[in-house]
All heavy atoms as a GROMACS GRO file, in nm:
protein
  542
    1MET      N    1   3.346   2.223   3.435
    1MET     CA    2   3.238   2.146   3.377
    1MET      C    3   3.243   2.164   3.226
    1MET      O    4   3.243   2.275   3.176
    1MET     CB    5   3.106   2.195   3.434
    1MET     CG    6   2.988   2.120   3.382
    1MET     SD    7   2.840   2.181   3.462
    1MET     CE    8   2.786   2.033   3.536
    2ALA      N    9   3.249   2.054   3.154
    2ALA     CA   10   3.258   2.060   3.009
    2ALA      C   11   3.119   2.072   2.949
    2ALA      O   12   3.024   2.009   2.995
    2ALA     CB   13   3.326   1.933   2.958
    3SER      N   14   3.108   2.157   2.849
    3SER     CA   15   2.979   2.170   2.782
    3SER      C   16   2.973   2.076   2.663
    3SER      O   17   3.075   2.039   2.606
    3SER     CB   18   2.958   2.314   2.736
    3SER     OG   19   3.057   2.348   2.642
    4LYS      N   20   2.853   2.037   2.628
    4LYS     CA   21   2.832   1.946   2.517
    4LYS      C   22   2.834   2.026   2.387
    4LYS      O   23   2.767   2.126   2.374
    4LYS     CB   24   2.697   1.877   2.533
    4LYS     CG   25   2.683   1.752   2.454
    4LYS     CD   26   2.553   1.685   2.491
    4LYS     CE   27   2.560   1.539   2.460
    4LYS     NZ   28   2.438   1.470   2.491
    5VAL      N   29   2.912   1.980   2.291
    5VAL     CA   30   2.926   2.051   2.165
    5VAL      C   31   2.847   1.976   2.058
    5VAL      O   32   2.863   1.855   2.040
    5VAL     CB   33   3.074   2.060   2.123
    5VAL    CG1   34   3.089   2.127   1.988
    5VAL    CG2   35   3.154   2.134   2.229
    6ALA      N   36   2.761   2.048   1.988
    6ALA     CA   37   2.685   1.987   1.880
    6ALA      C   38   2.768   1.989   1.753
    6ALA      O   39   2.830   2.089   1.719
    6ALA     CB   40   2.555   2.064   1.858
    7LEU      N   41   2.771   1.876   1.684
    7LEU     CA   42   2.847   1.868   1.560
    7LEU      C   43   2.758   1.913   1.444
    7LEU      O   44   2.649   1.861   1.426
    7LEU     CB   45   2.894   1.724   1.537
    7LEU     CG   46   2.989   1.668   1.642
    7LEU    CD1   47   3.018   1.523   1.613
    7LEU    CD2   48   3.118   1.749   1.644
    8LYS      N   49   2.808   2.007   1.367
    8LYS     CA   50   2.734   2.056   1.252
    8LYS      C   51   2.821   2.044   1.129
    8LYS      O   52   2.941   2.061   1.135
    8LYS     CB   53   2.692   2.202   1.272
    8LYS     CG   54   2.595   2.223   1.384
    8LYS     CD   55   2.555   2.368   1.394
    8LYS     CE   56   2.458   2.390   1.507
    8LYS     NZ   57   2.418   2.528   1.519
    9ALA      N   58   2.756   2.018   1.016
    9ALA     CA   59   2.830   2.009   0.891
    9ALA      C   60   2.866   2.151   0.845
    9ALA      O   61   2.787   2.244   0.859
    9ALA     CB   62   2.746   1.940   0.786
   10LYS      N   63   2.986   2.164   0.791
   10LYS     CA   64   3.030   2.295   0.743
   10LYS      C   65   3.027   2.296   0.592
   10LYS      O   66   3.049   2.194   0.528
   10LYS     CB   67   3.171   2.325   0.792
   10LYS     CG   68   3.179   2.340   0.942
   10LYS     CD   69   3.319   2.374   0.984
   10LYS     CE   70   3.326   2.392   1.134
   10LYS     NZ   71   3.461   2.426   1.176
   11GLY      N   72   3.001   2.409   0.537
   11GLY     CA   73   3.006   2.426   0.393
   11GLY      C   74   2.877   2.381   0.325
   11GLY      O   75   2.775   2.355   0.388
   12LYS      N   76   2.884   2.371   0.192
   12LYS     CA   77   2.766   2.338   0.113
   12LYS      C   78   2.740   2.188   0.105
   12LYS      O   79   2.635   2.145   0.063
   12LYS     CB   80   2.782   2.391  -0.029
   12LYS     CG   81   2.787   2.542  -0.036
   12LYS     CD   82   2.798   2.587  -0.179
   12LYS     CE   83   2.805   2.739  -0.186
   12LYS     NZ   84   2.818   2.786  -0.323
   13GLY      N   85   2.837   2.107   0.143
   13GLY     CA   86   2.828   1.962   0.126
   13GLY      C   87   2.722   1.895   0.211
   13GLY      O   88   2.673   1.789   0.178
   14GLY      N   89   2.685   1.953   0.322
   14GLY     CA   90   2.589   1.889   0.410
   14GLY      C   91   2.655   1.775   0.484
   14GLY      O   92   2.770   1.781   0.523
   15SER      N   93   2.583   1.665   0.503
   15SER     CA   94   2.641   1.551   0.573
   15SER      C   95   2.731   1.471   0.480
   15SER      O   96   2.720   1.478   0.358
   15SER     CB   97   2.530   1.462   0.628
   15SER     OG   98   2.452   1.411   0.522
   16ARG      N   99   2.819   1.395   0.538
   16ARG     CA  100   2.915   1.318   0.460
   16ARG      C  101   2.846   1.199   0.394
   16ARG      O  102   2.750   1.146   0.447
   16ARG     CB  103   3.028   1.270   0.550
   16ARG     CG  104   3.117   1.386   0.593
   16ARG     CD  105   3.226   1.337   0.679
   16ARG     NE  106   3.171   1.336   0.816
   16ARG     CZ  107   3.230   1.283   0.920
   16ARG    NH1  108   3.345   1.224   0.905
   16ARG    NH2  109   3.176   1.288   1.039
   17PRO      N  110   2.898   1.153   0.280
   17PRO     CA  111   2.837   1.038   0.212
   17PRO      C  112   2.837   0.912   0.296
   17PRO      O  113   2.744   0.833   0.289
   17PRO     CB  114   2.925   1.020   0.088
   17PRO     CG  115   2.989   1.152   0.066
   17PRO     CD  116   3.003   1.214   0.201
   18SER      N  117   2.939   0.893   0.380
   18SER     CA  118   2.942   0.774   0.465
   18SER      C  119   2.829   0.776   0.566
   18SER      O  120   2.771   0.673   0.597
   18SER     CB  121   3.077   0.761   0.535
   18SER     OG  122   3.097   0.871   0.621
   19GLU      N  123   2.795   0.895   0.616
   19GLU     CA  124   2.682   0.907   0.708
   19GLU      C  125   2.551   0.878   0.636
   19GLU      O  126   2.462   0.815   0.691
   19GLU     CB  127   2.678   1.046   0.770
   19GLU     CG  128   2.790   1.073   0.867
   19GLU     CD  129   2.787   1.215   0.920
   19GLU    OE1  130   2.696   1.290   0.884
   19GLU    OE2  131   2.877   1.250   0.996
   20ASP      N  132   2.539   0.923   0.511
   20ASP     CA  133   2.418   0.897   0.434
   20ASP      C  134   2.401   0.748   0.408
   20ASP      O  135   2.292   0.694   0.419
   20ASP     CB  136   2.421   0.972   0.300
   20ASP     CG  137   2.407   1.122   0.318
   20ASP    OD1  138   2.356   1.164   0.425
   20ASP    OD2  139   2.447   1.197   0.227
   21ARG      N  140   2.513   0.682   0.372
   21ARG     CA  141   2.506   0.537   0.349
   21ARG      C  142   2.471   0.464   0.477
   21ARG      O  143   2.392   0.370   0.476
   21ARG     CB  144   2.638   0.486   0.293
   21ARG     CG  145   2.647   0.502   0.143
   21ARG     CD  146   2.771   0.435   0.089
   21ARG     NE  147   2.872   0.540   0.074
   21ARG     CZ  148   2.995   0.534   0.119
   21ARG    NH1  149   3.040   0.426   0.176
   21ARG    NH2  150   3.078   0.634   0.104
   22SER      N  151   2.528   0.507   0.588
   22SER     CA  152   2.501   0.443   0.715
   22SER      C  153   2.354   0.460   0.753
   22SER      O  154   2.289   0.365   0.795
   22SER     CB  155   2.590   0.503   0.823
   22SER     OG  156   2.560   0.447   0.947
   23ARG      N  157   2.302   0.580   0.736
   23ARG     CA  158   2.162   0.607   0.767
   23ARG      C  159   2.071   0.526   0.675
   23ARG      O  160   1.973   0.468   0.721
   23ARG     CB  161   2.133   0.756   0.752
   23ARG     CG  162   1.993   0.791   0.795
   23ARG     CD  163   1.968   0.939   0.792
   23ARG     NE  164   2.056   1.005   0.887
   23ARG     CZ  165   2.101   1.128   0.874
   23ARG    NH1  166   2.066   1.200   0.770
   23ARG    NH2  167   2.180   1.182   0.964
   24ALA      N  168   2.106   0.519   0.547
   24ALA     CA  169   2.026   0.442   0.452
   24ALA      C  170   2.029   0.293   0.489
   24ALA      O  171   1.927   0.223   0.479
   24ALA     CB  172   2.078   0.461   0.311
   25LYS      N  173   2.143   0.246   0.536
   25LYS     CA  174   2.155   0.106   0.576
   25LYS      C  175   2.064   0.077   0.696
   25LYS      O  176   1.994  -0.025   0.698
   25LYS     CB  177   2.300   0.074   0.611
   25LYS     CG  178   2.323  -0.068   0.651
   25LYS     CD  179   2.469  -0.092   0.685
   25LYS     CE  180   2.490  -0.234   0.737
   25LYS     NZ  181   2.627  -0.255   0.780
   26TYR      N  182   2.064   0.167   0.795
   26TYR     CA  183   1.980   0.148   0.912
   26TYR      C  184   1.832   0.153   0.875
   26TYR      O  185   1.752   0.076   0.927
   26TYR     CB  186   2.011   0.250   1.020
   26TYR     CG  187   2.142   0.224   1.089
   26TYR    CD1  188   2.238   0.323   1.099
   26TYR    CD2  189   2.171   0.099   1.143
   26TYR    CE1  190   2.359   0.299   1.162
   26TYR    CE2  191   2.292   0.075   1.207
   26TYR     CZ  192   2.384   0.175   1.215
   26TYR     OH  193   2.504   0.150   1.278
   27VAL      N  194   1.794   0.244   0.786
   27VAL     CA  195   1.654   0.253   0.744
   27VAL      C  196   1.614   0.126   0.671
   27VAL      O  197   1.506   0.072   0.693
   27VAL     CB  198   1.633   0.378   0.655
   27VAL    CG1  199   1.498   0.374   0.588
   27VAL    CG2  200   1.648   0.504   0.738
   28LYS      N  201   1.702   0.075   0.585
   28LYS     CA  202   1.672  -0.048   0.512
   28LYS      C  203   1.659  -0.166   0.608
   28LYS      O  204   1.566  -0.247   0.596
   28LYS     CB  205   1.781  -0.076   0.410
   28LYS     CG  206   1.753  -0.196   0.323
   28LYS     CD  207   1.860  -0.216   0.219
   28LYS     CE  208   1.828  -0.338   0.135
   28LYS     NZ  209   1.931  -0.363   0.035
   29GLU      N  210   1.750  -0.178   0.704
   29GLU     CA  211   1.743  -0.286   0.802
   29GLU      C  212   1.616  -0.275   0.885
   29GLU      O  213   1.549  -0.375   0.910
   29GLU     CB  214   1.865  -0.284   0.894
   29GLU     CG  215   1.992  -0.329   0.827
   29GLU     CD  216   2.112  -0.318   0.920
   29GLU    OE1  217   2.095  -0.285   1.039
   29GLU    OE2  218   2.223  -0.344   0.872
   30TRP      N  219   1.582  -0.155   0.928
   30TRP     CA  220   1.463  -0.134   1.009
   30TRP      C  221   1.337  -0.169   0.930
   30TRP      O  222   1.248  -0.236   0.982
   30TRP     CB  223   1.457   0.011   1.056
   30TRP     CG  224   1.338   0.037   1.143
   30TRP    CD1  225   1.328   0.014   1.276
   30TRP    CD2  226   1.212   0.091   1.101
   30TRP    NE1  227   1.204   0.051   1.321
   30TRP    CE2  228   1.131   0.098   1.215
   30TRP    CE3  229   1.161   0.134   0.980
   30TRP    CZ2  230   1.001   0.146   1.210
   30TRP    CZ3  231   1.031   0.181   0.975
   30TRP    CH2  232   0.954   0.187   1.090
   31SER      N  233   1.330  -0.126   0.805
   31SER     CA  234   1.210  -0.155   0.725
   31SER      C  235   1.199  -0.304   0.695
   31SER      O  236   1.090  -0.360   0.697
   31SER     CB  237   1.210  -0.073   0.596
   31SER     OG  238   1.320  -0.107   0.516
   32THR      N  239   1.312  -0.371   0.672
   32THR     CA  240   1.309  -0.515   0.649
   32THR      C  241   1.263  -0.588   0.775
   32THR      O  242   1.178  -0.677   0.767
   32THR     CB  243   1.450  -0.565   0.608
   32THR    OG1  244   1.491  -0.495   0.492
   32THR    CG2  245   1.449  -0.714   0.580
   33TRP      N  246   1.315  -0.548   0.890
   33TRP     CA  247   1.275  -0.611   1.016
   33TRP      C  248   1.126  -0.588   1.042
   33TRP      O  249   1.055  -0.681   1.080
   33TRP     CB  250   1.358  -0.551   1.130
   33TRP     CG  251   1.326  -0.608   1.264
   33TRP    CD1  252   1.375  -0.721   1.320
   33TRP    CD2  253   1.235  -0.552   1.361
   33TRP    NE1  254   1.322  -0.738   1.445
   33TRP    CE2  255   1.236  -0.637   1.472
   33TRP    CE3  256   1.154  -0.438   1.362
   33TRP    CZ2  257   1.157  -0.612   1.584
   33TRP    CZ3  258   1.077  -0.415   1.475
   33TRP    CH2  259   1.079  -0.500   1.583
   34THR      N  260   1.079  -0.467   1.016
   34THR     CA  261   0.938  -0.434   1.038
   34THR      C  262   0.848  -0.516   0.947
   34THR      O  263   0.744  -0.568   0.991
   34THR     CB  264   0.915  -0.284   1.014
   34THR    OG1  265   1.003  -0.209   1.099
   34THR    CG2  266   0.772  -0.245   1.043
   35MET      N  267   0.885  -0.529   0.821
   35MET     CA  268   0.802  -0.605   0.727
   35MET      C  269   0.799  -0.754   0.764
   35MET      O  270   0.694  -0.819   0.750
   35MET     CB  271   0.852  -0.587   0.584
   35MET     CG  272   0.830  -0.447   0.530
   35MET     SD  273   0.659  -0.390   0.540
   35MET     CE  274   0.583  -0.502   0.425
   36LYS      N  275   0.910  -0.808   0.811
   36LYS     CA  276   0.911  -0.948   0.854
   36LYS      C  277   0.818  -0.969   0.972
   36LYS      O  278   0.742  -1.066   0.976
   36LYS     CB  279   1.053  -0.992   0.890
   36LYS     CG  280   1.141  -1.016   0.770
   36LYS     CD  281   1.279  -1.063   0.813
   36LYS     CE  282   1.369  -1.086   0.694
   36LYS     NZ  283   1.504  -1.129   0.734
   37LYS      N  284   0.823  -0.879   1.068
   37LYS     CA  285   0.735  -0.891   1.185
   37LYS      C  286   0.589  -0.872   1.146
   37LYS      O  287   0.502  -0.943   1.196
   37LYS     CB  288   0.773  -0.788   1.293
   37LYS     CG  289   0.911  -0.808   1.349
   37LYS     CD  290   0.925  -0.941   1.417
   37LYS     CE  291   1.064  -0.957   1.472
   37LYS     NZ  292   1.091  -1.090   1.522
   38ALA      N  293   0.560  -0.780   1.056
   38ALA     CA  294   0.423  -0.758   1.011
   38ALA      C  295   0.369  -0.880   0.938
   38ALA      O  296   0.252  -0.916   0.952
   38ALA     CB  297   0.416  -0.635   0.921
   39LYS      N  298   0.455  -0.946   0.862
   39LYS     CA  299   0.413  -1.066   0.790
   39LYS      C  300   0.375  -1.177   0.888
   39LYS      O  301   0.272  -1.244   0.870
   39LYS     CB  302   0.527  -1.113   0.698
   39LYS     CG  303   0.494  -1.234   0.616
   39LYS     CD  304   0.611  -1.272   0.528
   39LYS     CE  305   0.583  -1.400   0.452
   39LYS     NZ  306   0.698  -1.442   0.372
   40VAL      N  307   0.455  -1.196   0.992
   40VAL     CA  308   0.427  -1.299   1.091
   40VAL      C  309   0.298  -1.267   1.167
   40VAL      O  310   0.213  -1.354   1.189
   40VAL     CB  311   0.546  -1.316   1.188
   40VAL    CG1  312   0.512  -1.406   1.304
   40VAL    CG2  313   0.666  -1.370   1.113
   41ILE      N  314   0.283  -1.141   1.208
   41ILE     CA  315   0.162  -1.100   1.281
   41ILE      C  316   0.038  -1.120   1.195
   41ILE      O  317  -0.064  -1.171   1.243
   41ILE     CB  318   0.176  -0.954   1.327
   41ILE    CG1  319   0.280  -0.944   1.437
   41ILE    CG2  320   0.042  -0.898   1.374
   41ILE    CD1  321   0.322  -0.803   1.471
   42THR      N  322   0.045  -1.083   1.069
   42THR     CA  323  -0.068  -1.100   0.978
   42THR      C  324  -0.097  -1.248   0.957
   42THR      O  325  -0.214  -1.290   0.957
   42THR     CB  326  -0.039  -1.033   0.843
   42THR    OG1  327  -0.010  -0.896   0.867
   42THR    CG2  328  -0.158  -1.043   0.750
   43HIS      N  329   0.008  -1.328   0.941
   43HIS     CA  330  -0.010  -1.471   0.915
   43HIS      C  331  -0.082  -1.540   1.031
   43HIS      O  332  -0.174  -1.618   1.009
   43HIS     CB  333   0.127  -1.535   0.892
   43HIS     CG  334   0.120  -1.681   0.861
   43HIS    ND1  335   0.090  -1.728   0.736
   43HIS    CD2  336   0.140  -1.789   0.939
   43HIS    CE1  337   0.091  -1.860   0.739
   43HIS    NE2  338   0.121  -1.900   0.861
   44TYR      N  339  -0.039  -1.514   1.153
   44TYR     CA  340  -0.097  -1.582   1.268
   44TYR      C  341  -0.215  -1.509   1.330
   44TYR      O  342  -0.285  -1.565   1.414
   44TYR     CB  343   0.010  -1.605   1.375
   44TYR     CG  344   0.110  -1.709   1.333
   44TYR    CD1  345   0.239  -1.674   1.298
   44TYR    CD2  346   0.074  -1.843   1.326
   44TYR    CE1  347   0.331  -1.770   1.258
   44TYR    CE2  348   0.164  -1.940   1.286
   44TYR     CZ  349   0.292  -1.902   1.252
   44TYR     OH  350   0.382  -1.996   1.212
   45GLY      N  351  -0.240  -1.386   1.292
   45GLY     CA  352  -0.347  -1.310   1.353
   45GLY      C  353  -0.474  -1.297   1.271
   45GLY      O  354  -0.578  -1.257   1.324
   46PHE      N  355  -0.470  -1.333   1.144
   46PHE     CA  356  -0.587  -1.310   1.058
   46PHE      C  357  -0.705  -1.399   1.095
   46PHE      O  358  -0.816  -1.351   1.113
   46PHE     CB  359  -0.549  -1.330   0.910
   46PHE     CG  360  -0.664  -1.304   0.817
   46PHE    CD1  361  -0.705  -1.175   0.793
   46PHE    CD2  362  -0.730  -1.408   0.755
   46PHE    CE1  363  -0.811  -1.150   0.707
   46PHE    CE2  364  -0.836  -1.384   0.670
   46PHE     CZ  365  -0.876  -1.254   0.646
   47ILE      N  366  -0.682  -1.530   1.106
   47ILE     CA  367  -0.791  -1.623   1.137
   47ILE      C  368  -0.852  -1.595   1.275
   47ILE      O  369  -0.975  -1.588   1.287
   47ILE     CB  370  -0.744  -1.770   1.123
   47ILE    CG1  371  -0.700  -1.798   0.980
   47ILE    CG2  372  -0.851  -1.867   1.169
   47ILE    CD1  373  -0.809  -1.783   0.876
   48PRO      N  374  -0.771  -1.575   1.381
   48PRO     CA  375  -0.833  -1.539   1.509
   48PRO      C  376  -0.914  -1.409   1.502
   48PRO      O  377  -1.018  -1.398   1.566
   48PRO     CB  378  -0.714  -1.523   1.604
   48PRO     CG  379  -0.609  -1.610   1.545
   48PRO     CD  380  -0.628  -1.599   1.397
   49LEU      N  381  -0.867  -1.313   1.424
   49LEU     CA  382  -0.942  -1.189   1.408
   49LEU      C  383  -1.078  -1.215   1.342
   49LEU      O  384  -1.180  -1.162   1.387
   49LEU     CB  385  -0.862  -1.089   1.323
   49LEU     CG  386  -0.932  -0.957   1.293
   49LEU    CD1  387  -0.951  -0.876   1.420
   49LEU    CD2  388  -0.854  -0.878   1.190
   50VAL      N  389  -1.081  -1.299   1.239
   50VAL     CA  390  -1.208  -1.332   1.172
   50VAL      C  391  -1.302  -1.404   1.269
   50VAL      O  392  -1.422  -1.376   1.272
   50VAL     CB  393  -1.180  -1.417   1.046
   50VAL    CG1  394  -1.309  -1.474   0.989
   50VAL    CG2  395  -1.107  -1.335   0.942
   51ILE      N  396  -1.248  -1.495   1.350
   51ILE     CA  397  -1.331  -1.567   1.447
   51ILE      C  398  -1.387  -1.471   1.551
   51ILE      O  399  -1.507  -1.477   1.585
   51ILE     CB  400  -1.250  -1.680   1.514
   51ILE    CG1  401  -1.220  -1.788   1.410
   51ILE    CG2  402  -1.325  -1.738   1.634
   51ILE    CD1  403  -1.123  -1.894   1.457
   52ILE      N  404  -1.306  -1.380   1.601
   52ILE     CA  405  -1.354  -1.284   1.702
   52ILE      C  406  -1.461  -1.193   1.643
   52ILE      O  407  -1.564  -1.168   1.706
   52ILE     CB  408  -1.236  -1.202   1.757
   52ILE    CG1  409  -1.148  -1.291   1.844
   52ILE    CG2  410  -1.285  -1.082   1.837
   52ILE    CD1  411  -1.018  -1.228   1.884
   53ILE      N  412  -1.440  -1.145   1.522
   53ILE     CA  413  -1.542  -1.060   1.458
   53ILE      C  414  -1.670  -1.138   1.435
   53ILE      O  415  -1.780  -1.088   1.458
   53ILE     CB  416  -1.488  -1.001   1.326
   53ILE    CG1  417  -1.378  -0.899   1.357
   53ILE    CG2  418  -1.600  -0.937   1.244
   53ILE    CD1  419  -1.305  -0.848   1.235
   54GLY      N  420  -1.658  -1.266   1.393
   54GLY     CA  421  -1.776  -1.349   1.371
   54GLY      C  422  -1.851  -1.376   1.499
   54GLY      O  423  -1.975  -1.381   1.501
   55MET      N  424  -1.780  -1.395   1.611
   55MET     CA  425  -1.847  -1.422   1.738
   55MET      C  426  -1.915  -1.299   1.795
   55MET      O  427  -2.008  -1.311   1.875
   55MET     CB  428  -1.748  -1.479   1.838
   55MET     CG  429  -1.701  -1.618   1.804
   55MET     SD  430  -1.593  -1.690   1.926
   55MET     CE  431  -1.712  -1.734   2.051
   56ASN      N  432  -1.872  -1.181   1.755
   56ASN     CA  433  -1.933  -1.058   1.806
   56ASN      C  434  -2.045  -1.006   1.715
   56ASN      O  435  -2.100  -0.901   1.741
   56ASN     CB  436  -1.826  -0.950   1.823
   56ASN     CG  437  -1.733  -0.981   1.937
   56ASN    OD1  438  -1.771  -1.045   2.033
   56ASN    ND2  439  -1.610  -0.938   1.926
   57SER      N  440  -2.076  -1.079   1.609
   57SER     CA  441  -2.180  -1.033   1.518
   57SER      C  442  -2.317  -1.085   1.563
   57SER      O  443  -2.328  -1.173   1.647
   57SER     CB  444  -2.151  -1.082   1.376
   57SER     OG  445  -2.157  -1.223   1.370
   58GLU      N  446  -2.420  -1.029   1.508
   58GLU     CA  447  -2.557  -1.074   1.536
   58GLU      C  448  -2.606  -1.158   1.421
   58GLU      O  449  -2.584  -1.122   1.306
   58GLU     CB  450  -2.650  -0.952   1.554
   58GLU     CG  451  -2.623  -0.871   1.678
   58GLU     CD  452  -2.655  -0.944   1.807
   58GLU    OE1  453  -2.742  -1.034   1.804
   58GLU    OE2  454  -2.593  -0.913   1.907
   59PRO      N  455  -2.675  -1.265   1.438
   59PRO     CA  456  -2.701  -1.339   1.561
   59PRO      C  457  -2.574  -1.404   1.611
   59PRO      O  458  -2.487  -1.441   1.533
   59PRO     CB  459  -2.804  -1.443   1.521
   59PRO     CG  460  -2.777  -1.467   1.377
   59PRO     CD  461  -2.728  -1.336   1.322
   60LYS      N  462  -2.562  -1.422   1.741
   60LYS     CA  463  -2.440  -1.474   1.802
   60LYS      C  464  -2.430  -1.625   1.778
   60LYS      O  465  -2.504  -1.702   1.836
   60LYS     CB  466  -2.437  -1.445   1.950
   60LYS     CG  467  -2.438  -1.297   1.981
   60LYS     CD  468  -2.328  -1.266   2.078
   60LYS     CE  469  -2.333  -1.121   2.114
   60LYS     NZ  470  -2.232  -1.045   2.054
   61PRO      N  471  -2.336  -1.668   1.694
   61PRO     CA  472  -2.319  -1.812   1.671
   61PRO      C  473  -2.233  -1.874   1.782
   61PRO      O  474  -2.155  -1.805   1.846
   61PRO     CB  475  -2.245  -1.818   1.538
   61PRO     CG  476  -2.167  -1.692   1.534
   61PRO     CD  477  -2.250  -1.589   1.607
   62SER      N  478  -2.249  -2.005   1.801
   62SER     CA  479  -2.159  -2.074   1.894
   62SER      C  480  -2.027  -2.098   1.820
   62SER      O  481  -2.019  -2.086   1.696
   62SER     CB  482  -2.219  -2.206   1.937
   62SER     OG  483  -2.229  -2.295   1.828
   63LEU      N  484  -1.925  -2.134   1.893
   63LEU     CA  485  -1.794  -2.156   1.832
   63LEU      C  486  -1.797  -2.271   1.732
   63LEU      O  487  -1.737  -2.264   1.626
   63LEU     CB  488  -1.689  -2.182   1.941
   63LEU     CG  489  -1.545  -2.190   1.895
   63LEU    CD1  490  -1.502  -2.060   1.826
   63LEU    CD2  491  -1.452  -2.222   2.009
   64SER      N  492  -1.873  -2.377   1.763
   64SER     CA  493  -1.883  -2.490   1.671
   64SER      C  494  -1.953  -2.450   1.540
   64SER      O  495  -1.915  -2.494   1.433
   64SER     CB  496  -1.954  -2.608   1.736
   64SER     OG  497  -2.086  -2.571   1.770
   65GLN      N  498  -2.054  -2.366   1.549
   65GLN     CA  499  -2.122  -2.317   1.428
   65GLN      C  500  -2.029  -2.226   1.346
   65GLN      O  501  -2.031  -2.230   1.223
   65GLN     CB  502  -2.247  -2.238   1.464
   65GLN     CG  503  -2.361  -2.322   1.517
   65GLN     CD  504  -2.476  -2.235   1.563
   65GLN    OE1  505  -2.455  -2.120   1.603
   65GLN    NE2  506  -2.597  -2.289   1.559
   66LEU      N  507  -1.950  -2.152   1.415
   66LEU     CA  508  -1.861  -2.058   1.348
   66LEU      C  509  -1.748  -2.132   1.275
   66LEU      O  510  -1.707  -2.091   1.167
   66LEU     CB  511  -1.802  -1.961   1.449
   66LEU     CG  512  -1.730  -1.839   1.395
   66LEU    CD1  513  -1.826  -1.755   1.314
   66LEU    CD2  514  -1.671  -1.759   1.507
   67LEU      N  515  -1.700  -2.242   1.332
   67LEU     CA  516  -1.589  -2.315   1.273
   67LEU      C  517  -1.630  -2.426   1.176
   67LEU      O  518  -1.548  -2.478   1.103
   67LEU     CB  519  -1.501  -2.375   1.384
   67LEU     CG  520  -1.432  -2.273   1.474
   67LEU    CD1  521  -1.354  -2.344   1.583
   67LEU    CD2  522  -1.341  -2.182   1.395
   68SER      N  523  -1.759  -2.462   1.176
   68SER     CA  524  -1.803  -2.570   1.086
   68SER      C  525  -1.809  -2.518   0.942
   68SER      O  526  -1.840  -2.402   0.916
   68SER     CB  527  -1.938  -2.623   1.127
   68SER     OG  528  -2.037  -2.525   1.104
   69PRO      N  529  -1.778  -2.606   0.845
   69PRO     CA  530  -1.775  -2.562   0.705
   69PRO      C  531  -1.914  -2.544   0.644
   69PRO      O  532  -1.927  -2.486   0.537
   69PRO     CB  533  -1.698  -2.671   0.634
   69PRO     CG  534  -1.713  -2.792   0.719
   69PRO     CD  535  -1.727  -2.741   0.859
   70VAL      N  536  -2.017  -2.594   0.708
   70VAL     CA  537  -2.152  -2.587   0.649
   70VAL      C  538  -2.226  -2.467   0.702
   70VAL      O  539  -2.221  -2.422   0.806
   70VAL     CB  540  -2.234  -2.715   0.680
   70VAL    CG1  541  -2.368  -2.710   0.610
   70VAL    CG2  542  -2.156  -2.836   0.638
   0.00000   0.00000   0.00000
């Protein structure tokens, strides 16, 4: 049965520069993807959130009163 060997960096250098660049690339891609998704969620979720909060407030308005501009 083979045992699993953990890879460790030797010496003072720490991890290799290619690993650092790769990790930085993944972090950048992940943060870009997350910000794009957050932008879409905020864009399409803000108005429904305002309507839901308005409908749960006192006095309870009807939907037509809540959506009318006057």
